[in-house]
C-alpha positions in Angstrom: 110.5 99.8 70.5 113.9 98.7 71.3 114.5 95.0 72.4 113.7 93.8 75.7 111.5 96.5 76.2 107.9 96.7 78.0 104.9 98.6 78.0 103.8 98.3 81.5 102.0 100.1 84.6 103.7 100.8 87.8 102.0 98.7 90.7 103.3 99.8 93.8 107.2 101.2 94.6 109.3 101.3 98.1 112.4 102.6 99.1 115.5 100.5 98.8 119.2 101.5 100.3 119.9 105.2 100.1 118.7 106.8 96.6 117.1 103.5 95.3 113.5 102.3 94.6 112.1 98.9 94.1 109.4 99.0 91.7 106.5 96.3 90.7 105.4 96.7 87.7 102.5 94.8 85.5 104.4 94.4 81.8 101.8 93.6 78.9 103.8 90.4 77.7 106.1 89.7 80.8 103.0 89.6 83.7 104.4 90.9 87.1 108.2 91.9 87.7 110.4 93.5 90.3 112.9 95.9 89.3 115.3 98.1 91.5 115.3 101.3 89.8 118.9 102.6 90.9 119.3 106.2 92.1 115.6 106.8 91.4 115.2 109.1 94.9 118.9 110.6 94.5 118.5 114.5 95.2 117.9 116.8 92.4 115.9 116.4 89.0 114.9 113.0 88.9 112.8 112.4 86.1 112.9 108.4 86.1 111.3 109.0 89.4 108.5 111.1 88.3 107.7 108.7 85.2 107.4 105.8 88.2 104.2 107.0 89.1 101.4 104.4 89.5 98.4 104.7 86.2 101.2 106.0 84.0 101.6 104.3 80.9 105.6 103.3 80.5 107.9 101.5 78.0 110.0 100.1 80.4 113.7 98.3 80.0 115.2 95.7 82.5 118.2 93.2 82.7 118.7 90.8 85.0 118.7 86.9 85.7 116.4 86.6 89.3 113.4 87.5 90.0 114.5 91.0 90.7 115.5 92.8 87.7 117.4 96.0 87.1 116.0 98.7 85.5 117.7 99.9 82.9 115.3 102.7 81.0 111.9 104.0 81.4 110.0 106.4 78.6 106.3 107.6 78.8 103.9 106.0 76.5 101.0 108.0 77.1 99.5 110.6 79.3 99.1 109.8 83.0 95.7 108.6 83.7 94.3 111.0 86.7 92.1 109.4 89.4 91.1 110.8 92.6 88.7 110.2 95.1 87.4 107.1 95.7 88.1 106.5 91.7 91.5 106.9 93.0 91.1 104.2 96.0 89.4 101.9 93.4 92.4 101.8 90.6 94.9 101.5 94.1 92.5 98.2 94.7 93.0 96.8 91.4 97.2 97.0 91.4 97.0 95.2 95.2 95.1 92.4 93.7 97.6 92.1 91.2 100.5 92.3 93.6 99.0 90.0 96.1 97.3 87.1 93.4 99.8 87.4 90.2 102.6 85.9 89.7 106.0 86.6 88.7 106.7 86.8 85.3 103.3 85.1 84.2 102.0 87.0 81.0 98.4 87.8 81.0 98.5 90.4 78.1 94.3 90.0 78.2 94.6 91.0 81.7 96.5 93.9 80.7 93.8 94.8 78.1 91.5 95.1 80.4 93.3 96.8 83.1 93.8 99.6 80.9 90.1 99.7 80.2 89.5 99.9 83.5 91.6 102.9 84.4 90.6 104.6 81.0 86.7 104.2 82.8 87.5 105.1 86.2 88.9 108.1 84.8 85.6 109.0 83.1 82.0 109.3 83.9 81.1 105.2 84.0 80.1 103.7 87.3 82.6 102.1 89.9 81.0 99.0 90.3 80.5 98.1 86.7 84.4 98.8 86.1 85.5 96.9 89.4 83.4 93.9 88.6 84.7 93.8 85.1 88.0 94.0 86.1 87.6 91.5 89.0 85.9 88.7 86.6 89.2 89.7 84.2 91.6 89.0 87.3 89.7 85.2 88.3 89.8 84.6 84.5 93.6 85.1 84.4 94.0 83.2 87.6 92.3 79.7 86.0 89.5 80.5 88.9 86.6 81.4 86.8 83.4 79.3 87.3 81.1 78.4 84.6 78.3 80.5 85.0 75.5 78.7 83.0 75.7 75.7 84.7 75.3 74.4 88.3 77.9 72.0 90.0 75.3 69.6 88.5 76.2 70.3 85.0 72.5 71.9 84.5 72.1 74.7 82.9 71.1 77.5 84.5 67.0 78.4 84.7 66.8 82.2 85.0 63.5 82.0 87.2 65.2 79.5 89.8 67.7 80.5 92.6 71.1 79.5 93.0 73.9 79.9 95.8 77.9 80.2 95.4 80.1 77.4 97.7 83.8 77.7 97.7 84.4 73.9 97.6 81.1 73.1 95.9 80.5 75.9 93.0 77.3 77.0 92.4 74.1 74.9 93.4 70.5 75.2 93.5 69.2 77.4 96.6 65.9 78.6 97.5 64.4 81.8 97.0 64.3 82.6 101.0 68.2 81.6 101.1 70.2 84.9 102.4 72.7 84.3 100.1 70.0 83.3 97.2 71.1 84.5 93.7 68.5 85.2 90.6 69.2 82.8 88.0 68.5 85.4 85.2 71.3 88.1 87.1 73.9 84.8 86.6 73.2 84.5 83.4 73.8 88.2 82.5 76.9 87.9 84.0 78.1 85.1 82.2 76.7 87.1 79.0 78.4 90.2 79.9 75.0 91.7 80.5 76.1 94.3 83.0 73.4 97.0 82.6 70.7 94.8 83.7 69.1 95.4 86.9 69.8 93.7 89.7 73.6 92.1 88.0 75.7 94.2 89.8 75.4 93.2 93.7 75.0 89.5 92.3 78.5 90.3 90.6 80.1 91.6 93.8 78.8 88.8 95.9 80.4 86.0 93.4 83.7 88.2 92.9 84.1 88.6 96.8 83.5 84.9 97.5 86.0 83.7 95.2 88.7 86.5 95.6 88.3 86.3 99.3 89.5 82.3 98.9 92.6 83.3 97.0 93.6 85.9 99.1 93.5 84.3 102.5 93.7 86.0 105.8 95.2 89.0 105.1 93.2 92.0 104.4 93.6 94.3 101.7 94.4 97.8 102.6 92.8 99.5 99.4 89.4 97.9 100.8 89.8 99.4 104.1 90.5 102.7 102.4 87.5 102.5 100.5 85.3 101.2 103.4 86.4 104.7 105.2 85.9 106.7 102.2 82.2 105.9 101.9 81.8 106.1 105.4 83.2 109.6 105.7 81.1 110.7 102.8 77.7 109.0 103.9 78.2 111.2 107.3 78.7 114.4 105.2 75.5 114.1 103.3 
């Protein structure tokens, strides 16, 4: 691999001036990078534009001292990962999360590996919720917001037979079984141990990640969440 070359995935691109694109890419060693792909929309045969698509492993070369780099080279680093339907929307959701929450030029090689794994599993027969929850927790870990799920906010170890609730300011705290936001201790502990296949774990994982991510995202909604909601509603209506 030539110097200053990065393994990467395009997360999003948008038109820039008459014939160019601004590309937001997630690179393995350089983190989030925005760059100008000059002439990528020029008429005629353009292999650069064909490659600069989401879910395609790439090798990118870029230069520049400002936050907006200049793309100087792009090569395929493998076969494009094919996603369709709700799995495509879930891939776009992961992309949108990273664009919204990751800082520029902040490397996250572990998250890059988790993102690749998520895309591969989404393209197969694995369940969608499990893949999304794993990626969301990896995002929180990369951002430094992943909580210690083995103890409550007082430092007491969680008990499998007890119930807990998540509070944005207080963290995990004991809750009564009748609390509408109560989470079973055994499910929270399963998440901490990576036991995603156990009964009751995925709904609790969604409850945790949704609360934490919504706090980071603020009031601006994610477009991909709305697309997924509409897709689920349409599928339910056709059943």
